[in-house]
C-alpha positions as CSV (number, residue, x, y, z in Angstrom):
1,X,-74.0,113.5,-32.5
2,X,-70.5,114.7,-31.5
3,X,-69.2,111.3,-32.4
4,X,-70.8,111.6,-35.8
5,X,-69.0,114.9,-36.5
6,X,-65.7,113.4,-35.4
7,X,-66.2,110.4,-37.6
8,X,-67.1,112.6,-40.6
9,X,-63.9,114.6,-40.0
10,X,-61.7,111.6,-39.8
11,X,-63.1,110.1,-43.0
12,X,-62.8,113.5,-44.7
13,X,-59.2,113.8,-43.6
14,X,-58.4,110.3,-44.8
15,X,-59.8,111.0,-48.3
16,X,-58.1,114.4,-48.5
17,X,-54.8,112.9,-47.5
18,X,-55.0,110.1,-50.1
19,X,-56.4,112.0,-53.0
20,X,-54.6,115.3,-52.1
21,X,-57.7,117.4,-52.9
22,X,-60.4,118.5,-50.3
23,X,-62.6,120.1,-52.9
24,X,-64.8,117.1,-53.7
25,X,-65.2,116.3,-50.0
26,X,-66.7,119.8,-49.4
27,X,-68.9,119.5,-52.5
28,X,-70.4,116.2,-51.4
29,X,-70.9,117.6,-47.9
30,X,-72.8,120.6,-49.2
31,X,-74.9,118.5,-51.6
32,X,-75.8,115.9,-48.9
33,X,-76.9,118.6,-46.4
34,X,-78.9,120.5,-49.0
35,X,-80.7,117.3,-50.2
36,X,-81.5,116.1,-46.7
37,X,-82.8,119.6,-45.7
38,X,-85.4,119.3,-48.4
39,X,-86.1,115.7,-47.4
40,X,-86.7,116.9,-43.8
41,X,-88.9,119.7,-44.9
42,X,-91.2,117.3,-46.8
43,X,-90.7,114.3,-44.5
44,X,-94.3,114.0,-43.4
45,X,-95.5,113.7,-47.0
46,X,-92.9,111.1,-47.8
47,X,-93.7,109.0,-44.7
48,X,-97.4,109.2,-45.3
49,X,-97.0,108.1,-48.9
50,X,-94.7,105.2,-48.0
51,X,-97.0,104.0,-45.2
52,X,-100.3,104.2,-47.2
53,X,-101.9,106.2,-44.4
54,X,-105.2,108.0,-45.0
55,X,-106.4,111.1,-43.1
56,X,-109.5,111.0,-40.9
57,X,-111.6,113.6,-39.3
58,X,-113.3,113.7,-35.9
59,X,-116.6,112.2,-37.1
60,X,-114.7,109.2,-38.5
61,X,-113.5,108.0,-35.1
62,X,-114.6,110.4,-32.3
63,X,-113.0,108.4,-29.4
64,X,-109.6,108.3,-31.1
65,X,-109.8,111.9,-32.0
66,X,-110.8,113.0,-28.5
67,X,-108.0,110.9,-26.9
68,X,-105.3,112.5,-29.1
69,X,-106.9,116.0,-28.5
70,X,-106.9,115.6,-24.7
71,X,-103.3,114.2,-24.7
72,X,-102.1,117.1,-26.9
73,X,-103.6,119.6,-24.5
74,X,-102.0,117.9,-21.5
75,X,-98.6,117.8,-23.3
76,X,-99.0,121.4,-24.4
77,X,-98.7,120.5,-28.0
78,X,-100.8,121.5,-31.1
79,X,-103.3,118.9,-32.3
80,X,-101.6,116.8,-34.9
81,X,-103.2,115.5,-38.0
82,X,-104.7,112.0,-37.6
83,X,-104.2,109.2,-40.0
84,X,-105.2,105.6,-40.2
85,X,-103.3,102.7,-42.0
86,X,-105.4,99.8,-43.2
87,X,-103.3,96.9,-41.8
88,X,-104.0,94.1,-39.4
89,X,-100.6,94.5,-37.7
90,X,-100.9,96.6,-34.5
91,X,-98.6,99.6,-34.9
92,X,-98.4,103.4,-34.9
93,X,-96.0,106.2,-35.9
94,X,-95.5,109.9,-35.6
95,X,-93.8,112.2,-38.0
96,X,-93.6,115.9,-39.0
97,X,-90.8,118.4,-39.1
98,X,-92.1,120.2,-35.9
99,X,-95.1,120.1,-33.5
100,X,-97.1,122.5,-35.7
101,X,-96.7,120.2,-38.7
102,X,-97.0,116.8,-37.0
103,X,-98.9,113.6,-37.9
104,X,-100.0,110.6,-35.8
105,X,-101.0,107.5,-37.6
106,X,-102.4,104.2,-36.2
107,X,-103.2,100.9,-37.9
108,X,-106.6,99.4,-37.9
109,X,-105.1,96.4,-36.2
110,X,-103.9,98.5,-33.3
111,X,-107.3,100.2,-33.0
112,X,-109.0,96.8,-32.7
113,X,-106.5,95.1,-30.4
114,X,-106.0,97.7,-27.6
115,X,-108.3,98.8,-24.8
116,X,-108.6,102.5,-23.9
117,X,-105.7,102.7,-21.4
118,X,-103.4,100.8,-23.7
119,X,-104.3,102.9,-26.7
120,X,-103.8,106.1,-24.6
121,X,-100.3,104.8,-23.7
122,X,-99.4,104.3,-27.3
123,X,-100.7,107.7,-28.4
124,X,-98.8,109.3,-25.5
125,X,-95.7,107.6,-26.7
126,X,-96.2,109.0,-30.2
127,X,-97.0,112.5,-29.0
128,X,-93.8,112.3,-26.9
129,X,-91.8,111.7,-30.1
130,X,-93.3,115.0,-31.4
131,X,-92.7,116.9,-28.2
132,X,-89.1,115.6,-28.0
133,X,-88.4,116.6,-31.6
134,X,-87.3,113.1,-32.4
135,X,-88.0,113.7,-36.1
136,X,-85.4,116.4,-36.1
137,X,-82.9,114.2,-34.2
138,X,-83.5,111.3,-36.5
139,X,-83.2,113.5,-39.6
140,X,-79.8,114.9,-38.4
141,X,-78.6,111.4,-37.7
142,X,-79.7,110.3,-41.2
143,X,-78.0,113.4,-42.7
144,X,-74.7,112.6,-41.1
145,X,-74.9,108.9,-41.9
146,X,-75.9,109.6,-45.4
147,X,-73.1,112.0,-46.0
148,X,-70.6,109.4,-44.8
149,X,-72.0,106.6,-47.0
150,X,-72.2,109.0,-50.0
151,X,-68.7,110.2,-49.7
152,X,-67.4,106.6,-49.3
153,X,-69.3,105.4,-52.4
154,X,-68.2,108.3,-54.6
155,X,-64.5,107.8,-53.7
156,X,-64.7,104.0,-54.1
157,X,-65.9,104.6,-57.7
158,X,-63.2,107.1,-58.3
159,X,-60.6,104.7,-57.0
160,X,-61.8,101.8,-59.1
161,X,-62.0,104.0,-62.2
162,X,-58.6,105.5,-61.6
163,X,-60.0,109.0,-61.7
164,X,-58.1,110.2,-58.7
165,X,-55.2,108.8,-56.8
166,X,-52.4,109.8,-54.5
167,X,-49.0,110.3,-56.2
168,X,-46.9,109.9,-53.1
169,X,-44.6,107.0,-52.4
170,X,-43.0,105.7,-49.3
171,X,-44.2,105.8,-45.8
172,X,-46.6,108.8,-46.3
173,X,-48.3,107.1,-49.2
174,X,-48.6,103.8,-47.3
175,X,-50.1,105.6,-44.3
176,X,-52.6,107.4,-46.4
177,X,-53.6,104.2,-48.2
178,X,-54.2,102.4,-44.8
179,X,-56.3,105.3,-43.6
180,X,-58.3,105.2,-46.8
181,X,-59.0,101.5,-46.6
182,X,-60.0,101.9,-42.9
183,X,-62.4,104.7,-43.9
184,X,-63.9,102.6,-46.7
185,X,-64.6,99.6,-44.4
186,X,-65.4,101.2,-41.0
187,X,-67.0,104.5,-42.0
188,X,-70.4,103.3,-43.3
189,X,-70.6,100.6,-40.6
190,X,-69.9,103.1,-37.8
191,X,-72.3,105.6,-39.3
192,X,-75.1,102.9,-39.4
193,X,-74.4,101.8,-35.8
194,X,-74.5,105.3,-34.5
195,X,-77.8,106.1,-36.4
196,X,-79.5,102.9,-35.0
197,X,-78.2,103.6,-31.5
198,X,-79.8,107.1,-31.6
199,X,-83.1,105.5,-32.9
200,X,-83.2,103.0,-30.0
201,X,-82.4,105.6,-27.4
202,X,-85.2,107.9,-28.6
203,X,-87.6,105.0,-28.3
204,X,-86.7,104.5,-24.6
205,X,-87.1,108.3,-24.1
206,X,-90.5,108.3,-25.8
207,X,-91.7,105.4,-23.6
208,X,-90.6,107.2,-20.5
209,X,-92.1,110.6,-21.6
210,X,-95.4,108.9,-22.6
211,X,-95.6,107.2,-19.2
212,X,-95.1,110.6,-17.5
213,X,-97.8,112.1,-19.7
214,X,-100.5,109.5,-18.9
215,X,-99.2,108.9,-15.3
216,X,-99.9,105.2,-16.0
217,X,-96.8,103.3,-17.3
218,X,-98.6,100.0,-17.2
219,X,-101.0,101.0,-20.0
220,X,-98.1,101.3,-22.5
221,X,-96.4,98.2,-21.0
222,X,-99.5,96.1,-21.6
223,X,-99.9,97.5,-25.1
224,X,-96.3,96.6,-25.9
225,X,-97.0,93.1,-24.6
226,X,-100.0,92.6,-26.8
227,X,-98.1,94.0,-29.8
228,X,-95.1,91.8,-29.2
229,X,-97.2,88.7,-28.7
230,X,-99.4,89.3,-31.8
231,X,-96.4,88.7,-34.2
232,X,-98.4,90.0,-37.2
233,X,-96.1,91.3,-39.9
234,X,-97.2,94.4,-41.7
235,X,-98.6,93.9,-45.2
236,X,-97.0,97.0,-46.7
237,X,-93.7,98.1,-45.1
238,X,-90.7,100.1,-46.2
239,X,-87.2,99.9,-44.8
240,X,-86.9,103.7,-45.2
241,X,-89.5,104.4,-42.4
242,X,-89.1,101.2,-40.2
243,X,-87.5,103.3,-37.4
244,X,-90.6,105.5,-37.1
245,X,-93.1,102.8,-36.1
246,X,-93.8,102.0,-32.5
247,X,-92.7,98.4,-33.1
248,X,-90.3,97.2,-35.8
249,X,-92.6,96.3,-38.8
250,X,-90.0,94.1,-40.5
251,X,-89.8,91.1,-38.2
252,X,-91.5,89.6,-35.2
253,X,-89.9,90.5,-31.9
254,X,-87.5,87.9,-30.5
255,X,-84.6,87.7,-28.1
256,X,-81.4,88.4,-29.8
257,X,-77.7,88.5,-29.1
258,X,-75.9,91.7,-28.1
259,X,-74.3,91.8,-31.5
260,X,-77.7,91.6,-33.3
261,X,-79.1,94.3,-31.0
262,X,-76.7,96.8,-32.4
263,X,-78.3,96.6,-35.8
264,X,-81.9,96.9,-34.6
265,X,-84.0,100.0,-35.2
266,X,-85.9,99.4,-31.9
267,X,-84.9,98.1,-28.5
268,X,-86.1,94.6,-27.7
269,X,-89.7,94.7,-26.6
270,X,-89.0,92.9,-23.3
271,X,-86.4,95.6,-22.4
272,X,-88.9,98.4,-23.1
273,X,-91.6,96.6,-21.0
274,X,-89.2,96.0,-18.1
275,X,-88.1,99.7,-18.1
276,X,-91.7,100.9,-18.0
277,X,-92.6,98.7,-15.1
278,X,-89.6,99.9,-13.1
279,X,-90.8,103.5,-13.2
């Protein structure tokens, strides 16, 4: 997160130096923070709408309800709202701005595929996301990445239209221009990589926290094995919430190069399973 702030400051300094006006930078910063604050406040509604999840009550699925209730008590968390997504792909997600306004959703495919200990491991993983305040962390990362991308896009348009421009000549102007070009190219890329790195690290943390909650790491490990081997893509998926799911809903799991891993929302499944079985 500190790196995000430093990156934002460097980009802001580059634009201010080239355009010789910090006012627009501060305006974009304030607008981005305000917009994302409202997005975070209503994040659960947005995610539920994008996922197509439907709420259920205890009588609709008593075993699932009791399992979430028992795990919530063990974790010292309020009982979250429970949702089900009609989809054959085995998956689950948690969302909500804080533990008192949290949601856990599972797909019908996950419900059918896993046995009791495996399902308990998955639910403990999702409850750990809630307990670890991962929604807050992910939102802050999205805020900072969004601010960087927004600022870059705005100033690119201004540059192309000739609305603003540095008037200086000589070495100072050349240095400012080089800094601007570097910010345009590297800023959004660095912001995206940082956001994805945070997302992957929180998945490892939720795996570990979930295993501590159930005291049975192999349950979640076996669940991840089944989900990875199923290779069933989700029927309805959105890039905007891909990072929230237990498993990446976009593509089937596969071994990738170190370069490709930097652009993944989730760690490779085999690495997560190996880490669980080493606990």
